N, C-alpha and C positions, 0 to 999 in steps of 0.2 A: 338735923339734917346738916352736914359740913357745907361751910360756904363755898361758892363757887367763884374762882378767881376770872376776871374778865381776860378773854384772850386763851383760856383753857379748852380744850377739847369739847367738855360739858357746857361751856357758856354760850356756843352759837346756837345749838339747838333750842335751849330755854329762852334765848332772845328771840327765835323765830316764833316759838310757841306764844311768847308774850307779844309779839306783833300781831298774830293772828288773833289773839283774844281781843286784842284793842280793837282790830278791824271789824270783827264780829259784833263787838258792842257798838261800834260806831255805825254799822249798816244797820242793826237792829233799831237803834234810836232812829235813823232816818226813815226806816219802814213803818215805824209807829207812828212818826209825824204824818207822813203821806197817808196813813190810813186812817187818822181820826177824822178827817171831812167825811169819809165814807161811814163810820161809826156813828158821828153826828146826823147822818141825813137817816140812818136806818133807824136810830132812837127816836129821831123827831116823827117819822112815820107811824111808829110803833106806840106814840104817845096821844092820849085824847086831844082833840083839838082845843086850843086856847091854854094848854098848859106849856106850850113851846116859847111862849114869852112871858111866862109867870115865874115867879119864884119856887114854884111846884116843880119845875122842870128838873130831872135828874139824869146823869149819864147813862142810867138804864131805868126804864119807867116801871115803878113798883106794880102796874096792874097793865101791862102791855096788852093793846088792843087793835084789831084790824078795821075798825070804822073808818080810818082814812082811806084804806084801800077801797072799802066798799063805797064809800062818798066819790071817790075818783071815776069810778065806773058808773055809777048810778046818777051823779050831778052833774058830769059834763061828758062831751062826745069822745071820750078817751080812746074807744075802739075804732073810729073813724080817724083820728090823729094816728094811731098805730097803723093802721091799714095805710094811709097816705105817706107815712114814714118807710114802710116796708116796701111799697111799690117804688118810690122814689130810690130807696137804698139799692134795691135788687137791679131794677133796670139800669139805673145810674153806674152802680159797679161793673154790671157785664158790659156795657157800652165803653166806660172808662177802661177796663183792664184789655178789652179788644184793640181798642185804639193805642193804647201803650204799648203793646205786645208788637203790633204791627209797625209803629213808628220805631219803636226800638231796634226792631229787626233791620228795618232800611238803613237807619244810621250806624248800626254796628257791621254788618254785613256788604253792603253796596257802595261801590265806589262813585261818585258823581261830582261834577264841579260844584264847588261852593257847600260841599258838606259841613266841614268844620264850621264854617263863618254861619252857617243857617242852623246849625245846632247850639253854638253859643248863644246866638240871638234868641233863640228859643229859650235856653235856660234865664237868659235875662229877666224874661217874663215872670220868673218865681219872685222877684223882687219888687213888682208893682203890685202895691195893696189893692184889695177890692175896693175900696172907697174910690180909687182914681177911674176905675172903669165902670163903675156901678150906673152912672147914667148914661153912658153910650151904650152899654149891654142892655138897659132897660129900653131905649129908644128904638134897638133892634128887635127887641123882644115884641114891642108894640107893634112895629111893622110886619111883623111875621105873624101876628096874633097868637103869640105865647103867653099873653098875661093871663092868670089865673087857670094856668095848666101846669100839669105835672111835667109836661117835656119843657116847659119855660125854666124849671127848676134843673132838668138834667141836662139839657143841650150844652149852655154854656161851661160846663165842667167836664165835657166830655174827652178833652184833650189835656189833662194835666202835664204841665212840664216835669213834674217831680216823678211821676209815672214813667214817662218816657225815658227820662234820665236814668232811673233804676233798671229799666228793661234793658236799655242799651249798654249799661255797665255789665249787666249780668250775661247778656248774650255775646259779649267780646269774649267771655272764656269759653266759648262753644268751639271746637275746632272747625276752621273752614274746610278742611278735607271731607268732613261727613257731608256737607252739602254739595262739594265738587263730586263726590262720588255717586250723590243720589242723581245729580244732572246728567253724569256720564250715563247713567242707567236709563235715562229719558223721562226723568221726573220733572214737571213744570214748577214753576216757584212757589206756588200755592200749596202743591201736594209736598215740595221739600219742606214748607213752613209746617205744614200740618203733620207730616209724618216723622220729620227729624227733629225740628226745632222744638215745637210743641211739647213731646214726650219728654225731653230733656229740661223743660223750664217750669217743671211741677212747684218747686220753691219759689221760684220767681211768681208765678200765678197766684200762691198764696200771699205773699208780700202785697203784691197789687190789690188782691182781695180784699185783705185786712184794711189797707190803707183806704181805699176807696169806700168799702161799705162804712168805715168809723166816720170817714169826712162828710159822706151824704147824710148818716144817720144825725149827726151833730149840728150839721148846717144850719145857722141861723139867719144871717144877714140877707142874704139873697133871696131865700124862701119869703121871708117877711116883707119883701119890697114886691115880689113877683105874685104871690098869693094874696089874694084879697077876699075870698069867700070862707065863711066857715066850714063849709064842708071839704074844703081843700087844704087846709090848714096842717102842717106837720106838727109832729110831737114838740119839738123845742118852741115852735113859734106858738102852739096853743098852750104851751105850758107858761110862756111870758104873758099871755094876755090874762092868766090870773092873777097876777101881780098887781095890784091896784090899791087904792085907798090908803089908809094910814097903816102904820106897821101892826096894831092890834087887830084891825078887821080883815088882814091878809090871812087866808087859810093855810097857814105855813104846814101845817100837818098833811093835808092833803097835796101841797106843792110837792113835799119832799117825798110823799108816796108816789106820786107819778115820776119824780125823778129816780126814784129806786127802780122803778119798773123800766125808764128809759135807759138805764144803765144795763140791764141784765143782757139785752142781744149783743151789745158790742162786747161785753165779758166773754159771753158764750164764743161767738165768732173768733175772738183771739185765742181762746182755750183749744178750740177744736184745730186751729192751723198754728198753735204756737211752735212746734216742732219744725214745721215747713218754713214758718216766718223767721225764725233763726236761721236756717240753712240757707234762705234766700237773702238775708241780709249779708251772710257770709259770703256768699258767691258775688253779690253786688260788688265787694270791695277786692276781689281777686284780681282785677286790671283796672 
């Protein structure tokens, strides 16, 4: 093959091909590194208990077994934990998405005094860590009788500033003329919101739903504080309760089996709303 001189017409396409191959190798390497913990989790869940911390552990077990999954369902109240997490995730996501849509609509389409100041102050709450508000929120929950209740987990996170910000940014891209035309036709604010804004906000709803379900499903610290009974524990809190004793007495195979089960719902939700999620994120940055 003849040598290609730098700067010649055939040199640039080859340089682009080489750069593309380098990027592909780099992205593939990063993907493999990120997927390795998931592979480790699945392999450990399929390895007989006791081998995960022994020299017999291999990257893929010689004799895969489902005994860890059987132990997870028969030895622990796993179905109760899953039920509690599903109820909290579904109700919490419905409430959070509703509040975010309505608050985002108000910030994006209504003109009132102090709107920008109030919105910026609301955004600043994102920077406040949960450890700062943990004690005051717990005292409020005690006074309202929400301790050891699923509503004690759901209500404090109903108005997330991140969801309101995303909704507001997306709805700013909806033309005002559509809502003005609906009002001229006699539609009230609720009807305008339900008949005009909501049908145009499908990708936004998908984004908010994925974020809300993921946050609720994986939430640990606040449920750990507010839930105090075995029959109301969520999956992350119940999973943490299995870790005790020394390294060799902890049932790592069962823990990783429960962890694998815990990952599946979030993965399914993301795959179902993947296209709408990408469209919603793209629409959020349009203004």
